[in-house]
N, C-alpha and C positions, 0 to 999 in steps of 0.2 A: 239825112236825119237831123234831128232836132238837139244837137249837141250841146248848144247853148242857152237849154231852157230848164227851170228850176219843179221838177218832178216833187210835189207834195206824198208823203205816204203815211196813211194814219189807219189805227186799229184797235179795235176794242181787246178786253184782254184775253180772248178765246185767237184773236189774229195776233200775236205781239210777238211771237216768234217767227214767225214766218217775216213782218214786219223789218224785224230786226235783219235777218238777213238780208232781204231785199233794198234794205239802204244800202249799206255793202254793196249790192252786186248794181244797183241803178248809178254810184258812182262809180263805181269803176267801168261802167260803159260810156262814163264822160258826161252825163250829165251829174246837175248838181242836185242831190238829195236832202231833200227837210221832211224833216220826223215832225210831223200836225197832231203828234199825240196817238195814244197816251202814253206816257212815259214809264208804266211801269205793268204788269199781268194782274196786281189787285188793283185795278183802280175800280174805284165805286160805282166809275159810271158807265152808261150804256152803248151802245151801237148805234141810236139816235144821235147821240150827243157830238160822236166821232164823228159822224156822217156831216151833221150840218156846220161843225166848226172846220174841217176839211175843207168841204164845199162853200161857203162863203170865202174862207179866204183864196179860192181858188177864183170865185168870182171878182176877188177886190184888188187878183191880178201880182198873189200872193205867190202865185204858181203858174206852170202851163196847163199839166197835164197833172190827175191824181191816181190816187192807188189804194183804195179803202180793202181792209182786209176785215173778217170776222169767222165765224167757224165755219157758219157754209159757205158764206158771200150775200145770203137773201135778205137777211136784215139791213145788214149797208146799203145795200144795194136800192130796196124799198123806200129807208128814209132818204138817200141818195135824191132817189129822182121827186121825191116832193118840192124839192127847191126847183122855182122855174130858174133857167140858165142850163142845170144840169142836166147832160146827158152822162147817165153812169148805165154799164154796162156788163154784166157779170159773165166770165170768160173761164171758160176751166178745157176747151180747146183751141188751139190755133187759128181756126181760121175765122172766130169770134173776134178774136184776139186782133186783126189787122181787120176784117169787115165793117166790126163795129167804128172803126174811126174813118175809114173809107167812105163806106156808106152812109153811116147816122149822126157822123163827125163827132163822137162819143168825147167828152171828155174827163169821163171818171173810169177807169178798169176796176175793176171788184174781183175777188180773189177769194175762196173759202180753206182755209187752213186745213179744214179736215176734212178735205174734201181731195185737194190735190197733192202732189208731191211737191217739193221743194222742188226742184228738178227743171220739171214741169212748169212752175210759176215762173223762174227764170227765164224761162223762152217766152211765153205767157205776154212778159212784161215786157222783153226787148223787141218783141214782134209790134206789140200796142205803141211804144216811144217809135219805132222806125216806119210807122204808117201815118198817110198822109191821105186828109180829106180829097176826093175826088174834085168837088166842086159843079161836078154832073148837072145838069137843068134836074134831071129828075131826082136827086137826091137832095138838091135844095129846095124841090118843089115840097118833097116831103117831112122838112125840116121845117118849113113855113108852115105848114099843117100843125107841126107839132105847136111852135110858137103859138099859136092861133090857140091850140088846146088849151095850153098854160092859161094863154088872157083869158078865157072861157070859163075856166074851171078853180082857178088858183085866188087867192084873193091877197089881199098887202094886209098885215095886221097895221093896228091901230097904233098912232106915235105913241 
């Protein structure tokens, strides 16, 4: 188990209540839970803003894994996966929560507050955090192909 890691948890306004529950839950599991924002449900920021904020912090080493939450999960998942180095997976059942890490090495789990219940969300988070990448050749090969897609299609913003 990855108990000595920091888990960044962020949400837009539509995921705020579930984020508050999960911050306490993750800490109760023995992990360091860090609130990546937004800090109230009345935020004028949108889901791409929190997705970018959490992902940039994760890539900068401020956390080891991330959890993003919006109403459906779809918006933050799309936004997060635009950032090179982020492998975000939307999870609404247990298999994806562990298989996404074991095979695809996801570093961000995405949840939809309006589409899953609190108890299922807790189960998914625990499974996600307990899962480990297998390092099997076939999975490493596929991740290499994903990295090449990022190199081919992602552009670096002008300084």
